[in-house]
C-alpha angles and dihedrals in degrees: 000000000000137000121244145157115239137166113290117260125203108268098027090118091059090058096051124092099216126208111259094253090048092049090057090050091048092049089051087057088054088252094294126129121229122263124245129064112336140173138203129220109218132182112189103309095336122101108217101179147319139216145161150158130286120201108225105195093179091062096028091234142115114235121210117214137177142183109205124204125223093240098065116132132193089262090055092050090054090055091047091049092054093047096046092046089055092043092053091049091050092046091051091049092050094042107029094166095052128086119217114228133193129187114211098167092114097040114077114212096017096106096077092052092046091051090049088057088060100259119146125219115255127212088265114081113249094013124112135180141191 
C-alpha cells in the first residue's frame, strides 16, 4: 500500500498516533482540528499526520498548522514538503495580499523544516512568515 496526501475526513485525528508535543497541543484545542482547508497524510490504513490553513481575517493572514504523528519517516517528510510547497504557492496566488504565518514555538525541531519551506523568521520568537 502506498503513501499519499488526501483531503482531510472527519475523524482522521482519532486514527493518528500523535507525537507527544503534538498531543499536548491537540489536547489544548479540546481535541478539535482547525477549520479551513486541510489535508491528511496516510500510509496504507495508518494516518500519519494532518495540516491545513486557517484564514485569520482579524490579522489579514493565513495561518499554517499541523498535527504530526509519531510514525513519520524521512520519506514521509519529503512528501509533506512537496505538498506544502505547492499549497503555499497556490495560497499565495489566490491571496496575493496575505502573508502565511506559522508558529513553531511549541514544536521543537520544526524551525529547520519551516525555513526550508521558504519561511522567514519574524520579530516574535518561534513565528515565521512567507
